[in-house]
C-alpha positions in Angstrom: -12.4 -11.2 21.1 -16.0 -11.7 19.8 -18.5 -9.0 19.2 -22.2 -9.2 20.2 -24.0 -11.7 18.0 -20.9 -13.9 17.8 -19.2 -11.9 15.1 -15.5 -11.6 15.1 -14.1 -8.1 14.7 -12.1 -7.2 11.6 -8.5 -6.0 11.0 -8.1 -3.9 7.8 -4.4 -4.0 6.8 -2.6 -1.8 4.4 -0.1 -3.8 2.3 2.9 -1.8 1.1 5.1 -0.5 3.9 3.0 -2.3 6.5 3.1 -6.0 5.4 4.9 -6.0 2.1 8.5 -4.7 1.6 7.7 -2.2 -1.2 11.1 -0.5 -1.0 12.9 -3.7 -2.0 10.4 -4.7 -4.7 10.4 -1.2 -6.1 14.2 -0.9 -6.3 14.5 -4.3 -8.0 11.8 -3.5 -10.5 13.2 -0.1 -11.4 16.7 -1.5 -11.9 15.5 -4.4 -14.0 13.2 -2.1 -16.1 16.0 0.3 -16.9 18.7 -2.3 -17.5 16.3 -4.2 -19.8 16.3 -1.3 -22.3 19.9 -0.3 -21.9 19.3 2.8 -19.7 21.4 3.5 -16.5 20.2 1.4 -13.6 22.2 3.0 -10.9 21.3 4.4 -7.5 20.8 7.9 -8.8 18.2 6.7 -11.3 16.4 4.7 -8.7 16.4 7.8 -6.4 15.1 10.0 -9.2 12.3 7.6 -10.0 11.3 7.4 -6.3 11.0 11.1 -6.0 8.9 11.3 -9.2 6.8 8.4 -8.2 6.1 9.8 -4.7 4.7 13.0 -6.3 2.4 11.0 -8.6 1.1 8.8 -5.8 0.5 11.9 -3.6 -1.5 13.4 -6.5 -3.5 10.2 -6.7 -4.3 10.4 -2.9 -5.5 14.0 -3.4 -7.7 12.9 -6.3 -5.9 15.1 -8.9 -4.7 12.3 -11.1 -5.7 8.8 -12.0 -4.1 5.4 -11.8 -4.0 5.1 -15.6 -2.2 8.4 -15.9 0.2 7.6 -13.0 1.2 4.3 -14.7 2.9 6.0 -17.6 3.4 9.7 -16.7 5.9 8.9 -13.9 8.1 7.2 -16.6 7.6 10.0 -19.1 8.8 12.4 -16.4 11.8 10.3 -15.6 12.8 10.1 -19.3 12.3 13.8 -19.8 14.6 14.5 -16.8 17.4 12.0 -17.7 17.4 10.9 -21.3 17.7 13.3 -24.3 15.1 12.7 -27.0 17.7 11.6 -29.6 19.0 8.9 -27.2 15.6 7.3 -26.5 14.9 3.9 -28.1 11.7 3.3 -26.1 8.8 5.3 -24.8 7.2 5.5 -21.4 4.6 3.0 -22.2 7.2 0.3 -22.8 8.9 1.2 -19.5 5.6 1.2 -17.6 4.6 -2.2 -18.9 8.0 -3.7 -18.0 8.0 -2.1 -14.6 4.6 -3.5 -13.7 5.6 -7.0 -14.7 8.8 -6.8 -12.5 7.0 -5.2 -9.6 4.3 -7.8 -9.6 6.9 -10.4 -8.9 8.2 -8.7 -5.8 6.2 -10.5 -3.1 8.6 -9.7 -0.2 7.2 -9.6 3.3 8.5 -7.3 6.0 9.9 -9.0 9.1 7.3 -10.4 11.4 4.4 -9.8 8.9 3.5 -13.4 8.3 3.6 -14.4 12.0 1.6 -11.4 13.0 -1.2 -11.9 10.5 -1.3 -15.6 11.2 -1.7 -14.9 14.9 -4.4 -12.3 14.3 -6.4 -14.6 12.1 -7.3 -16.8 15.0 -9.2 -14.0 16.8 -10.0 -11.5 14.0 -11.2 -11.5 10.4 -8.6 -10.2 8.1 -9.0 -7.8 5.1 -6.4 -6.0 3.0 -6.7 -2.5 1.5 -4.1 -0.9 -0.8 -3.5 2.1 -3.0 -2.0 0.3 -6.0 -2.5 -1.1 -9.4 -4.5 -4.3 -9.6 -2.1 -6.1 -11.9 0.7 -5.5 -9.4 -1.0 -6.0 -6.1 -3.1 -9.1 -6.8 -0.1 -11.2 -8.0 2.1 -10.0 -5.1 -0.4 -10.9 -2.5 -1.3 -14.2 -4.1 2.4 -15.2 -4.2 2.8 -14.4 -0.5 2.0 -16.3 2.7 -0.6 -13.7 3.5 -3.0 -14.7 0.7 -4.8 -17.5 2.6 -5.0 -15.5 5.8 -7.3 -12.8 4.5 -10.9 -12.8 3.2 -11.0 -9.5 1.4 -8.7 -7.5 -0.8 -9.7 -3.9 -1.8 -7.5 -2.1 -4.4 -7.8 1.5 -5.3 -7.2 0.8 -9.0 -10.4 -1.4 -9.0 -12.5 0.9 -6.8 -11.6 4.1 -8.7 -10.7 5.9 -5.5 -7.5 5.9 -3.4 -7.0 6.1 0.4 -7.9 8.4 2.2 -11.0 8.9 0.0 -14.3 7.8 1.7 -15.2 5.7 -1.3 -12.5 3.1 -0.9 -13.3 2.6 2.8 -17.0 2.3 1.9 -16.1 -0.3 -0.7 -14.0 -2.2 2.0 -16.9 -2.2 4.4 -19.3 -3.5 1.7 -16.8 -6.3 0.8 -16.6 -7.2 4.5 -20.4 -7.6 4.7 -21.2 -4.3 6.3 -19.7 -4.4 9.8 -19.9 -1.3 11.9 -16.7 0.8 11.4 -16.0 0.7 15.1 -15.3 -3.1 14.9 -12.8 -2.6 12.1 -9.3 -1.6 13.0 -7.4 0.1 10.3 -3.6 -0.6 10.4 -1.1 1.1 8.2 2.1 3.1 7.9 0.8 6.2 6.1 -0.7 9.0 8.2 -2.2 10.7 5.1 -3.7 7.6 3.5 -4.3 4.9 6.2 -4.7 6.9 9.4 -6.6 9.9 8.1 -8.8 7.7 5.9 -9.5 5.2 8.6 -10.4 7.9 11.1 -12.7 9.6 8.7 -14.4 6.3 8.1 -15.0 5.9 11.9 -12.5 3.2 12.4 -10.0 2.8 15.3 -6.5 3.2 13.8 -3.0 1.8 14.4 0.0 3.6 12.9 3.0 1.4 12.1 6.0 3.7 12.3 9.5 3.8 13.8 9.6 5.5 17.2 11.8 8.3 15.9 9.0 9.5 13.6 7.3 12.5 15.3 3.8 12.2 16.6 1.4 13.9 14.2 0.1 17.3 15.2 -2.9 17.3 12.8 -5.9 15.8 14.7 -7.2 14.3 11.4 -4.0 12.2 11.1 -3.7 11.2 14.8 -3.9 7.5 15.3 -5.5 5.8 18.3 -2.4 3.6 18.7 1.2 3.4 17.5 3.5 0.4 17.1 7.1 0.3 16.0 6.8 -2.8 13.9 4.0 -5.0 12.6 5.0 -7.8 15.0 3.7 -5.8 17.9 0.1 -5.7 16.5 -1.3 -9.0 18.0 -0.3 -8.1 21.5 -1.8 -4.6 21.1 -5.1 -5.8 19.7 -5.4 -8.6 22.3 -5.3 -5.8 24.9 
C-alpha cells in the first residue's frame, strides 16, 4: 500500500499489552524487587502493587501526576499499606530504583508480535509510542526483535505528556516527519490511552482486545477496527 507521492503509510504501535508482555515483566520485577530487600514477594503483594500502580498510571493519563512522582509514590503507597514503619529497612526510592532496573530487563514479546511487525514492515513504516519511563522502555525495546523493525520511538516520559494527550501524538507525528494523521494507523490495547488518543489526533485506530471484552459505548473510545490478537493485524491492514 503506497500513498500518493510514493510514501508508505505508517503504523503507530503501542508497546505494553500490544507487543510486549508487560504483565510477565511486571510480576517478575515486583517479586525480585521485594525479595531483594527481604520483603514478602508473594502473589498478594504483587496484586497489591498492581492495583496501586494502575491508579497511578490512570492519574498520569489524566494529567494529574507526573512520571517522576509515579516512579516513587507507588512504592511509598505499597510500603504504607503493608509494612509498619518500624519494620522498614529501605525507603521507596530504593525500591523504585531496583524495580526500574528489573523491569528494564523484561523484554518479553507477546505471541505473534515479532512476526506481525516483521510482515507489516514490508508495506508500512513502523513507529512505536508508549506511556512509560524512558529508562525502562528504551532498554526493553532495544533488547527485543522489534528494535530494528521500527523507525521511531516516542515515550511519554521524554515528551512530558502521556497518551491520550494531544501533545504526545503531535510529537509522534513530528518524529515521523509530519505525515497526515489519516495515513497513520494507531494500534493499541487501551481504549482510554491508545484509541481515544488516536481518534482525537485524527488517526484510524485498531483496538487489540479479546473478543469477550465489551464494545465501548463512548464514541470517543470507539475504534475503527478490532482484532483479538496482534497476529491478526497484517491481514486487517492489507485489506
